[in-house]
N, C-alpha and C positions, 0 to 999 in steps of 0.2 A: 503494500499499500504505499501507499499511505499507510500510515500509521502502523498499527501494530501488525500489519500484513503486507510485508513488502513482496510477497510471492507474486510471480507473474507467470504467464503461460509462454515463456520463451521456449525455443527449441531444446529437444532432448537429443544428445548425441550418443551413439553406440558404434563400436568397431566390431564388425562380423569377420571372423577369420574363417575363410572358405578353402577347402581342398577341392579342386576341380579336375575332373577327368577330361582331359582335352579331347579324347576320341568321342565322347558321349555327350559333351556339354557345350553349348554356346553361351558364352559369358553375357552376350546381349540379353538373353532371356532373363537372367538374374536382375539386371538393371531394369528391365520392363516391369518385372513383378514388384520391385522396391518402389518404383515410381507410381504404378497403378494403385499401391496400398498407401500413398500419402508420404513415402519417404523420399528424401532428397540426398542423393549421393554427393558428398562434398570432397571425398578423396579416395583413391584407389592405389594401394602399395603393394607391390610384388614382394613377397617374402622368400619365396623359393620356386624355382622351376626345375622340375626333374623329368625323367623319362616318362612321358604320357600324362603327367598331372602337374599342377601348380598350386601353390598356396597364396592366397591374396588376402589383404586386410581391406575391407570396405568400410569407410566411414560414413554413417548414414545420420542424417537429421530428421527427427520427426517432431510434430507439435505435440502430440499426445504420447506419453511414455508407454501407454498400453499398446500402441501400434508396433512397438519393437517385437513384442511376442508374436503378434499376427504375422509380421513380415518373416520372422525366423521360421514359423511353422510352415509358411507357404514355400520358403526355400528348401526346407527338409523334404518336401514332396517331389522336388525335381531330381529326376535319375542323373547320376554322375556328379552330384555334388555332396559334400558333407560339411556340416558346420563343425569346425575344430573348437572354437570357444566363442563366447560373446563377451565383449568387454565394454561396459557402460563407462564412457569417459568421465561422467560425474562421480561415479563410484571410484574409479581409479584415482581421481583427484583427491578423494578423502582418505585414502589408504594411510593409516597411521596418523590421522589428524592432518589439519592444514597449517598448524603453527608449531613453532618450537622455541625453546629458551636458548639464547646463545650469549656468551660472556663478551664484554666490551673490550677486554684485553686477553692476551694469552699468558698463562703462568708458565714461565720458562726456567725458572731456577728457584732455589731455596729462598732467596731474598724476596722475590715475588710472592712466594707462598706465604711467608711470614707477614707480609703487608696486607695481603687480601684475606688472610685467614689468621691463624694464631702465630705469634703473640701480638703483633702490632695492631690487629684489628680492635683489641681491647681499648685502645686509646680512643678510637672513633666511637665505640660503644659508650664509653664514659662521657664523651663530649655530648652525646645525644641524651644520656641520662641527665646531665646538668642542664641542658637546654632543649627540650622536646622538639622545638621548632627546627633544630638542626637536621631532623629526619628528612625535611624537604630538600636540604642540599647535599646530604651525605648518604642518602638511599634512593632506591627506585620510587619512592613515594612522590617525588617531584613530577614524575612523568608517567605514572601508572594509574589505570582505571580498572576497577572490577567490573565485569559484565555479568550480572547476576540474574538467574532465572530459576523458577520451579517447574518450568515446562507445562504450565497449565494453559497457556493461550499462544501456541507457537504457530506463526504464519496464519494460514487458513486452516491449520490442521486441529487445532484445539488442544485438548489435554492429552498430550502424548508422553508426558513424564520427562524427568531430568536427563536420562540417558539419551533419548531420542532428540531432546532439544540441543544437545551439545554441538552438532554441526552448524547450527545457526549461530550459536554463540562464538564459535571459532571464526566463522566467516566475518562476524562483526569485528572480532579483534583484528583481523586482517585488514579491514577497511579503515580502522582507527589508525593503524600504523602507516598504511600506504598513502592515505590522503592527508593525514595531519601530523604524523610522526609521533603519535601517542601510543605508548605500550599499553596494551590491554590484555587482561587474562579472564577467560571464561570460567565461570563457577556456577554449576547446576546444583541446586539443593534438593535433597531427597525428603522433602516435607512440603505440606500444603498449609501448615499451621501458621497463621499470621504472626503470633508471638514469637515462635521459634525461628521464623525467617528474619524478623527484626533483630532478635537477639544474636543470631549467627552473623549477620552482616555488621552489626555493631562490634562484634568480638574480632572480626578479621579487618576492620576498617583501619587499624594503624598502619597496615601495609600500603594503603592506596591513598592517592590524591583525590579520587572521585569515585562515586558509585553509579553506574549506569544499570538501572533496573530494566528488565526485558521479558516480555512474554509472560507476565503474571496476570491472571484472570482478574476481571472486574466483578465485584466492587472491592475485592480485597487489596488490589494494587493501590487504591487511594489511601487507605489507612497505612499500608506499609510505607509508601512514599511520605505521607505526612508525619508520621512518627520519626522516620529516619531524618527528615529535614530538621525536625525539632531537637533530636537527640545527638546528632553528629555535627562536627564543625567542618565537614568537607561537602562539596557539592553533591547532591542526590538529584538524579535526573531519570524520570520514567520515559523512555524514549517513545513507546508506543502512545503515550499521551502527548507529551510536549514536542517531540520530534515531528510528529504528524501535524500538530498545531502550527508549529513555525513554518514548515514547507507550504502547508495550505494557505496560510496567511500571506506568505511570499507570492504564491501564484495569484491569489486574489488581488494583491496590490497591482500587479501588471494587468490582470483581467479588467479591473475596474478602469484603468487608464485607457484600455482599448474601447471600452463602451462609453467613456466620458462620464462616469458616475462617481459621486463621493461617498466613501464608506459611511459617513454619518447619515446619509439619506437613503440607503438601501434596506430592503427587508430580506433577511437571511433565514433560510430553513435548514436546520441540521437533523439529519435522519440517522439515527442509531446513537442512543445516549449511553455509550459505555465509556471506556477509558479515553478513546480518541475524541469521541463526540463531545464529551465534557471539556476537555482541554482545548479543542478547536473553538468551542463557544466561548470559553474564558478569554482567550487571546483576541478574538474578534470583538468581544465586549470592551476589552481593554483598549483595543485599537479605535474605538468610537461607534461601533454598531449600536443603534438605539432600538431597532426592532428585530429580535432574533426569536425564533420559534423552534423548539425541539420536539421531534416526533419519535416515538419509540413503538415497539410492538404493543404497547398499552395505549397508543394513540397520541394525540398532542399533549404535552405535559402542561398542566395548569395548576397554578398555586392553590393550595387548600386541599387538593385531591390526595388520596393515599395510593402509593406506588410500591412496587416490589422491593425497593430498598430506599434507604434514606438519602443516598446520593441524588436520586431523581427527584425526591421531594425538595431537597435544597436547591437543585438546578431550577425547579419550576418557580421558586421564588425571585429569581433574578433574570428570567426570561418571559417570553410571551406577554408583554405589557398590555395588549389589547384583549387577553383572555380568550383567544380564539380556541374553539373546541372542534373536535373531529379527528379526521385521519390525515394522511399525507396530502390527499387532494385538496382538502380544506386549507391545510397549512400553506400550500403552494399558490393560492389564489393571490395573484398580484405580486408574488415574490420576485426579487431580482436575482437571487443566488440560491441554488440548491447545493448543499454539501452532504454527500452520502458516505457514511462509514457503517454500512449495515449489511445488506445481503442482496444477492443477485436478483434482478428482475423486479425489484420493488417499484421502480419508477416507470411510468407509462407515457407514451408519447402525448396523450390527451392531457396529462398533468403538466407537461412542459408548455403546452399550448395555453394553458391558463395562467402562466407566469407573466410577469411584466415584459415590456418591449426589451429586446436584446438580452435575453436570459443568459445566465452563467450557470453551467451545470459542472460540479465536480463529483463524478460518480466513482468513488474510490474503494468499493467493496472488491475483495479479491478472493479467488482468482477471476471471478466474473463480476463485472460492475452492475450497479443498480439498473443501468440501461446501457446498451451497447451504442457506441458513437454513431454508427451508421443509421440508427433509428431516428436520430434528432439532429443530425449534422446540418440539415437545410433550415432549422429554426432556432438553433442556439447561436449565440454570438461567440462564446468561448466554451470549449469542452476540455476537461481533464479527467484522468482516471489514475489508478494506481499501477497500471501496467505499462511494461516497457515497449509493447508492440503497438502503441498509440502514441500520438504526439501528447506532450504535457504530462509527463509521469510525475505524480507527487510522491517523491521518494525521500524517506527520512535520511538517507545517506547524505543528502544535501546539508543536513543540519548537524548531527551528532559529533562528527570528527572536529569540525571547527569550533563548536560551542565548548566542547571539553578542552581543546587546545587553548582557547582563550581563558577558561576557568582555571586551568593549571598554571598558565603563565602568569596570572595575576593573583594566584592562590585565592580565589573567591571562596567565600564560606558558603555561599548558596548560588544557584542560578535563578535569579528572580524574574518577575514579569518584564521588567524594563530590558533585561538582557535577552529574553526571548523575543521581544519586539524588535530589538536592535538586530538580532540574528536574521529575522524574516526580512527586514528592510535591506540588509546586506545582500542576502540571496536575490531578492528582486532587483537590486541595483546592477547586478552583473549583466542583466539584459538591458542595453541602452535603447533610447527612443527610435533610432534608425533601424534596430533589429527586431523589435517587439512586434509580434503579430498574433493572431488568434491560434496559431499552432506552435508558437514559441513564447511561453510565459514564464518558464522555469529553465535555468541553465542545466547543462550536462553535469552529472556527478563527477565527471573527469576534468571539469573545467578548473583550473588551478587557481583562478581568481576567487572562487567561492570561498575556500578556507582563509585565504589571505584577507579578503574584505570582511568576512564574518568575524574573524579574530580581532581585527582592529575595532569594529563597532561594538562587539560585545565587551572587550576590555574597557573601552571608554564608558560604556553603560555601567559596568561594575564599579569603576572609579567614582562616576557621578553619583551612584546610589550607595557609596560607602561600604561595599561588601568585598572590595579588593584589599587583601592584606599585604600585597606587595605590588609596587608600581614599577612596571618594566622601564628600563632606562629611556626607551624612546618616547614614554609619556611624562617624564619627569620635567 
């Protein structure tokens, strides 16, 4: 996603190693079968040519991973061909995990050993004992973030547990390092107990300069983040909430410029009042939205009503100022913006037709959005999704590396609302007036200017709001 669901339906790659009997088999038949079943051959490598047979690796891309099995079965039916093995390139990439710990220097002699370990290391330990803040300059705390999950809300997969969540957390650690130079370590906890999660994170916190909460189900994630922010002196950031919110707002800044509307004058409908929906609403209200309506499976949220959890009841007290009632259709009447973090197929073309002129639709449910772009492309001014195969992907990767880079560099005690707004404005500013259009409202996650601009604006916001405990020299 968007938000806590950055999963997309990009291609799946597999390598089929085939032993082909040259006398009985025409390789063109294999290619035709793969193509007819939705596969796309992207590489053919000859591994061995012998008397009467050859072994070749065929790299095939498919949209749906399930097609791989169908293609393999069809090939097995062809006389003169044998599948030696099937290697899923994604699985191969994950063998042994995707990250490792490497030292910053090589221990080459006894003198080196004594200084990095015993006995000289004792002097460093005592220095930190005398002044705990020295941990920031003398240990990995200065540049290390914990990526913590309990595996209860992973991508679009739901509660798959801590072991199954680890590949996602490893991937996040890779992005931290590659995009912003932040060292991140994945930690998956084998508990769903709120108090136990809070206690465990507090106990490991001395090692880290920040905590990135990830894929923890709602509404527990709200309490976990709130308590940790109160009880720790390092920044705690639930990316599924606030990362999604920051990038969504960044996209809306540019979308509103395209349609020529002011954020203070628009009506916004947020569909899906979970972790991401609440955080998106919060940042939009902080940015100046006056009329925001939240819609959940229980309908439009209205102050005074009783809902399935207290988060929704509190949400209703600060939204829907006109006390509109009903469902999504009623909420969208005359709305300028739809933001969906809910489920596939909830938004209908007729609902969009009932919106205001030049409607903006951010359908960010994953893997399938609330409505497919092709269904409303002719009636929307700007469309965004959480998928990489459509323009304007709202992707948390645009936010979390840079925001933690900034927080670590100024040793922020928290990541506050002002810092989040600054982050969104920085992301939006990457796209200049001459480049902005309806298909380009958010930059590429690989655009190096994103982290650079985000770091600068977030540090300035931290200094202005007095949560920075260190002023980098370029800001003195």
